C-alpha positions as CSV (number, residue, x, y, z in Angstrom):
1,M,0.0,0.0,0.0
2,T,1.4,3.3,-1.1
3,T,0.5,6.7,0.0
4,E,0.8,9.8,-2.2
5,L,2.1,12.8,-0.5
6,A,0.7,16.1,-1.6
7,P,3.3,18.6,-2.7
8,V,4.1,21.1,0.0
9,P,3.2,24.6,-1.3
10,G,6.2,26.8,-1.4
11,P,6.3,30.5,-0.7
12,K,4.2,32.6,-3.0
13,K,6.1,34.5,-5.6
14,S,5.9,38.2,-5.4
15,A,4.0,39.9,-8.2
16,D,6.1,41.1,-11.1
17,R,6.8,44.7,-10.3
18,T,7.7,45.4,-13.9
19,A,4.3,44.6,-15.2
20,P,2.0,47.7,-15.7
21,R,-1.2,47.9,-13.8
22,R,-4.3,49.8,-15.0
23,T,-6.4,51.5,-12.4
24,G,-9.1,54.2,-13.0
25,G,-7.9,55.0,-16.5
26,R,-4.3,55.2,-15.4
27,V,-1.4,52.9,-16.0
28,T,1.3,52.5,-13.3
29,F,4.6,50.9,-14.0
30,R,7.8,50.1,-12.1
31,L,11.1,49.0,-13.7
32,A,13.7,47.0,-11.8
33,V,16.6,48.2,-14.1
34,P,16.8,51.1,-14.1
35,P,14.8,51.7,-10.9
36,V,12.1,53.9,-12.4
37,S,8.4,54.1,-11.6
38,G,5.8,56.3,-13.1
39,L,2.2,56.9,-14.0
40,L,0.7,57.1,-17.5
41,R,-2.6,58.4,-18.5
42,P,-3.5,56.9,-21.9
43,R,-6.4,59.4,-22.5
44,L,-4.2,62.4,-21.8
45,L,-1.4,61.0,-24.0
46,A,-3.9,60.5,-26.9
47,V,-5.4,63.9,-26.4
48,C,-1.9,65.5,-26.5
49,L,-1.0,63.7,-29.7
50,L,-4.2,64.8,-31.4
51,L,-3.7,68.4,-30.3
52,A,-0.1,68.3,-31.5
53,A,-1.2,67.0,-34.9
54,A,-3.9,69.7,-35.1
55,A,-1.4,72.4,-34.1
56,F,1.0,71.3,-36.8
57,L,-1.7,71.3,-39.4
58,L,-2.9,74.7,-38.5
59,F,0.8,75.9,-38.4
60,A,1.3,74.7,-42.0
61,V,-2.0,76.2,-43.2
62,E,-1.2,79.5,-41.5
63,T,2.1,79.5,-43.4
64,S,0.4,78.8,-46.7
65,V,-2.1,81.6,-46.4
66,G,-1.3,85.0,-47.9
67,D,-1.5,87.3,-50.9
68,I,0.2,84.5,-52.9
69,P,-1.4,81.2,-51.7
70,L,1.0,78.3,-51.5
71,P,0.2,74.5,-51.6
72,L,0.9,72.7,-48.3
73,G,3.4,70.5,-50.1
74,D,5.4,73.5,-51.1
75,V,5.2,74.9,-47.6
76,L,6.5,71.6,-46.1
77,G,9.3,71.5,-48.6
78,A,10.3,75.0,-47.8
79,L,10.4,74.2,-44.1
80,V,12.9,71.5,-44.7
81,G,14.9,73.4,-47.4
82,A,13.6,71.3,-50.3
83,S,11.9,74.0,-52.3
84,D,12.8,76.7,-54.8
85,P,14.4,79.9,-53.5
86,A,11.4,82.1,-54.2
87,T,9.1,79.9,-52.1
88,E,11.7,79.6,-49.3
89,L,12.0,83.4,-49.2
90,I,8.3,83.8,-48.9
91,V,7.9,81.1,-46.2
92,H,11.0,81.8,-44.1
93,E,11.1,85.6,-44.1
94,L,7.4,86.6,-44.5
95,R,5.1,83.9,-43.1
96,L,7.1,81.7,-40.8
97,P,7.6,84.4,-38.1
98,R,3.8,85.0,-37.9
99,A,2.9,81.3,-37.7
100,L,5.7,80.6,-35.2
101,A,4.5,83.6,-33.1
102,G,1.0,82.1,-33.0
103,L,2.3,78.7,-32.0
104,L,4.7,79.9,-29.3
105,V,2.3,82.5,-27.9
106,G,-0.5,79.9,-27.6
107,V,1.9,77.5,-25.9
108,A,3.2,80.2,-23.5
109,F,-0.3,81.4,-22.6
110,G,-1.8,77.9,-22.2
111,V,1.0,76.6,-19.9
112,S,1.0,79.8,-17.9
113,G,-2.8,79.6,-17.3
114,A,-2.5,76.0,-16.3
115,L,0.2,76.8,-13.8
116,L,-1.7,79.6,-12.2
117,Q,-5.0,77.7,-12.1
118,T,-3.4,74.8,-10.4
119,L,-1.4,77.0,-8.1
120,T,-4.5,78.9,-6.9
121,R,-6.9,76.0,-7.2
122,N,-9.3,78.3,-9.0
123,P,-10.4,77.9,-12.7
124,L,-10.9,81.6,-13.0
125,A,-7.2,82.4,-12.2
126,S,-5.3,83.4,-15.3
127,P,-2.9,86.2,-16.3
128,D,-5.9,88.0,-17.8
129,M,-7.7,88.0,-14.5
130,M,-4.7,88.5,-12.1
131,G,-3.3,91.7,-13.6
132,I,-0.2,90.2,-15.1
133,T,-1.0,90.9,-18.8
134,Q,-2.5,94.3,-17.7
135,G,0.8,95.1,-16.0
136,A,2.7,94.3,-19.2
137,G,0.3,96.4,-21.2
138,T,0.7,99.4,-18.9
139,A,4.5,99.3,-19.2
140,V,4.4,99.0,-23.0
141,V,1.8,101.8,-23.4
142,A,3.8,104.1,-21.0
143,G,6.9,103.5,-23.1
144,I,5.1,104.4,-26.3
145,V,3.1,107.4,-25.0
146,L,5.6,108.9,-22.5
147,G,8.8,107.8,-24.1
148,W,10.0,106.0,-21.0
149,D,11.4,103.1,-22.9
150,G,15.0,104.3,-22.4
151,G,16.0,102.3,-25.5
152,L,14.3,99.1,-24.3
153,S,12.4,96.9,-26.7
154,T,8.7,96.1,-26.4
155,Q,9.7,92.6,-25.0
156,A,11.8,94.2,-22.2
157,L,9.0,96.6,-21.3
158,G,6.4,93.9,-21.3
159,L,8.6,91.6,-19.1
160,I,9.3,94.4,-16.6
161,G,5.6,95.4,-16.4
162,A,4.5,91.8,-15.9
163,L,7.1,91.1,-13.2
164,L,6.2,94.2,-11.3
165,A,2.5,93.4,-11.4
166,A,3.2,89.9,-10.2
167,L,5.4,91.1,-7.4
168,L,2.8,93.6,-6.3
169,V,0.1,90.9,-6.3
170,Y,2.4,88.6,-4.2
171,V,3.4,91.3,-1.7
172,L,-0.2,92.5,-1.2
173,A,-1.5,88.9,-0.8
174,W,1.2,88.1,1.8
175,K,-0.1,87.4,5.3
176,K,2.2,85.0,7.0
177,G,2.3,83.2,3.7
178,T,0.1,83.3,0.7
179,S,-3.0,81.4,-0.5
180,G,-4.6,81.0,-3.8
181,Y,-7.8,82.7,-2.8
182,R,-5.9,85.9,-1.7
183,I,-3.7,85.9,-4.8
184,V,-6.8,85.8,-7.1
185,L,-8.6,88.6,-5.2
186,V,-5.6,90.9,-5.0
187,G,-4.8,90.1,-8.7
188,V,-8.3,91.3,-9.8
189,G,-7.7,94.6,-8.0
190,V,-4.2,95.0,-9.5
191,A,-5.7,94.3,-12.9
192,W,-8.2,97.1,-12.6
193,I,-5.5,99.5,-11.4
194,C,-3.4,98.7,-14.4
195,T,-6.3,98.9,-16.8
196,S,-7.2,102.4,-15.5
197,A,-3.6,103.5,-15.8
198,T,-3.5,102.3,-19.4
199,D,-6.7,104.1,-20.3
200,Y,-5.3,107.3,-18.8
201,L,-2.1,106.9,-20.9
202,M,-4.2,106.2,-24.0
203,A,-6.3,109.4,-23.5
204,R,-3.1,111.4,-22.9
205,G,-1.2,110.2,-25.9
206,Q,-1.2,111.6,-29.4
207,R,-3.3,110.0,-32.1
208,F,-0.5,108.0,-33.7
209,Q,0.7,106.9,-30.3
210,A,-2.7,105.7,-29.3
211,Q,-3.1,103.8,-32.5
212,A,0.2,102.0,-32.0
213,A,-0.6,101.2,-28.4
214,L,-4.1,100.0,-29.3
215,G,-2.8,97.7,-32.0
216,W,-0.6,96.0,-29.4
217,L,-3.2,95.9,-26.6
218,V,-5.8,94.0,-28.7
219,G,-3.4,91.2,-29.4
220,N,-2.0,91.1,-32.9
221,L,0.1,88.8,-35.1
222,N,0.3,91.1,-38.1
223,G,3.8,92.0,-39.2
224,R,5.7,89.8,-36.8
225,T,9.4,89.6,-37.5
226,W,12.3,87.4,-36.3
227,E,13.4,90.1,-33.9
228,Q,10.2,89.8,-32.0
229,I,10.1,86.0,-32.2
230,T,13.6,85.2,-31.1
231,P,13.2,86.3,-27.4
232,L,10.0,84.4,-27.1
233,L,11.6,81.3,-28.6
234,W,14.5,81.4,-26.1
235,A,12.1,82.1,-23.2
236,T,10.0,79.1,-24.1
237,V,13.0,76.8,-24.4
238,L,14.4,78.0,-21.0
239,L,11.2,78.3,-19.0
240,L,9.0,75.5,-20.3
241,P,11.1,72.5,-18.9
242,P,11.2,73.9,-15.3
243,A,7.5,74.7,-15.5
244,L,6.7,71.1,-16.4
245,L,9.0,69.7,-13.8
246,L,7.2,71.8,-11.1
247,G,4.0,69.9,-11.9
248,R,4.7,67.1,-9.5
249,L,5.3,69.4,-6.6
250,M,2.1,71.3,-7.5
251,R,0.0,68.2,-7.0
252,T,0.9,68.2,-3.3
253,L,-0.3,71.8,-3.0
254,E,-3.8,70.7,-4.0
255,L,-4.0,68.7,-0.8
256,G,-3.6,71.9,1.3
257,D,-0.6,73.7,2.7
258,D,-0.4,71.6,5.9
259,V,-0.5,68.3,4.1
260,A,2.0,69.6,1.5
261,R,4.4,70.6,4.3
262,G,4.0,67.2,5.9
263,L,5.0,65.6,2.6
264,G,8.2,67.6,2.5
265,T,7.1,70.3,0.0
266,R,8.4,73.8,0.5
267,V,5.1,75.5,-0.1
268,Q,6.2,79.1,-0.5
269,T,9.3,78.2,-2.5
270,V,7.2,76.2,-4.9
271,R,4.6,79.0,-5.2
272,V,7.3,81.6,-6.0
273,A,8.9,79.3,-8.6
274,V,5.6,78.5,-10.3
275,L,4.7,82.2,-10.3
276,L,8.0,83.2,-11.8
277,A,7.7,80.6,-14.5
278,A,4.1,81.5,-15.3
279,V,4.9,85.3,-15.4
280,G,8.0,84.8,-17.6
281,L,6.0,82.8,-20.2
282,V,3.1,85.2,-20.4
283,A,5.3,88.2,-20.3
284,F,7.4,87.2,-23.3
285,G,4.2,85.9,-25.1
286,A,2.5,89.3,-24.5
287,A,5.5,91.2,-25.6
288,A,5.6,89.3,-28.9
289,A,1.9,89.5,-29.8
290,G,0.2,91.6,-27.1
291,P,-2.2,90.3,-24.4
292,V,-4.2,87.9,-26.6
293,A,-7.5,87.7,-24.6
294,F,-8.9,84.6,-22.9
295,V,-6.3,82.1,-24.2
296,A,-4.7,81.6,-20.8
297,L,-8.2,81.3,-19.2
298,A,-9.9,79.0,-21.6
299,A,-7.1,76.7,-22.9
300,P,-6.4,74.9,-19.5
301,Q,-10.1,74.3,-18.9
302,V,-10.7,72.9,-22.4
303,A,-7.6,70.7,-22.1
304,Q,-8.7,69.5,-18.7
305,R,-12.1,68.4,-20.0
306,L,-10.6,66.7,-23.1
307,A,-8.1,64.8,-21.0
308,G,-10.5,64.0,-18.2
309,T,-8.0,64.9,-15.5
310,A,-8.6,66.5,-12.1
311,F,-6.3,69.5,-12.9
312,P,-5.3,71.4,-16.0
313,P,-2.5,69.4,-17.7
314,P,0.3,71.9,-18.7
315,V,1.3,70.1,-21.9
316,G,-2.3,69.7,-23.0
317,A,-3.1,73.3,-22.1
318,G,-0.1,74.6,-24.1
319,L,-1.1,72.6,-27.2
320,T,-4.7,73.7,-26.8
321,G,-3.5,77.3,-26.6
322,A,-1.5,76.9,-29.8
323,V,-4.6,75.5,-31.6
324,M,-6.7,78.3,-30.3
325,V,-4.3,81.1,-31.4
326,L,-3.5,79.6,-34.8
327,G,-7.1,78.8,-35.5
328,S,-8.3,82.2,-34.4
329,D,-5.7,83.9,-36.5
330,L,-6.9,82.0,-39.6
331,V,-10.4,83.1,-38.9
332,A,-9.3,86.7,-38.4
333,R,-7.5,86.7,-41.7
334,K,-10.4,85.1,-43.7
335,L,-13.5,86.5,-41.9
336,I,-13.7,89.8,-43.7
337,T,-12.4,90.1,-47.2
338,D,-9.3,92.3,-47.7
339,T,-9.2,92.9,-43.9
340,E,-7.0,91.2,-41.3
341,L,-8.5,91.5,-37.9
342,P,-6.3,91.3,-34.8
343,V,-6.3,87.8,-33.4
344,G,-7.3,89.1,-30.0
345,I,-10.7,90.0,-31.3
346,V,-11.5,86.5,-32.3
347,T,-10.1,84.9,-29.1
348,G,-12.1,87.4,-27.1
349,V,-15.3,86.4,-28.9
350,L,-14.6,82.7,-28.4
351,G,-13.4,83.0,-24.9
352,A,-16.1,85.2,-23.4
353,P,-18.7,82.3,-23.4
354,V,-16.1,80.1,-21.7
355,L,-15.7,82.8,-18.9
356,L,-19.5,83.0,-18.5
357,W,-19.8,79.2,-18.3
358,L,-17.1,79.1,-15.6
359,L,-18.8,81.8,-13.6
360,V,-22.1,80.0,-13.8
361,R,-20.5,76.7,-12.9
362,A,-18.7,78.2,-9.9
363,N,-21.9,79.8,-8.7
364,R,-23.8,76.5,-8.9
365,A,-21.0,74.9,-6.9
366,G,-21.4,77.5,-4.2
367,S,-18.1,79.2,-4.8
368,G,-19.2,82.0,-7.0
369,G,-20.5,84.3,-4.4
């Protein structure tokens, strides 16, 4: 008689930590070599890819539109240096600066708006609502009307004005630290102060000075040159990576200051860094094309709803801003025959309903007053 012994169960093997796990529309992964872990959002990635494709298409169409229409194939050939000299001259010297300005301005305004809305935890927070673009406008108009430029360019004046306005907002909102609620309220007051100062300067200036200042204040891509685009390009290259890297630390701020400090986050340092990155992006963007209305307000909210995230995604907001500015500029150029409207007029018409919807939504949620 024989007896069969059941195999003794050995210790359970630990789960493979390199295998991705999907939870709630997110994919987490952890690699053994190199020791890297992360979180992927497939929907956000897909939305960013679609927005990037749309932005590139609009960029190419924007470059092809003009007094001499060019086929998209010729435009793409000129961009890579595979076209005839005449086409390359038209594309590189006359049309590429304008299209590149729309692309970079949209990215700068979209990312800046996403940073500020996440920082303050308020969907109404944007450079338009917090006095930053108004500060840049006041400095530029003062330089045009009063001759206070001292040889400085429009970019330098816009940067100085935006930084001073942001500094004023931060100082006035300081009370043993700062909070998003106080920053927004103080920013609205500073915005109105700067707007009143700009109106006074416009009334004081001569007719040609007022016309030059008004053309910039509306937000305009007409007549952009490489001299105006180069500072914005360098600012985007230098400021965009730090702004995106700050995103992880900003997630902890959404949990409240006390919890963020408990997790090791330097709350005020992060706020200052985020504010500087946002102000730098919007200042250079406004200096290149003027304070294009509502892009920084609407782009983050549109990107957030497309991606289905709990916060405005900076990359998605930047790409959405690029699509908004390039698309609005195409509409402005084709809406009225033989007339090119400033792009800020179109973005204002499109962005005003978004602002009203946000106000109604905030009021229904009990936070609109």
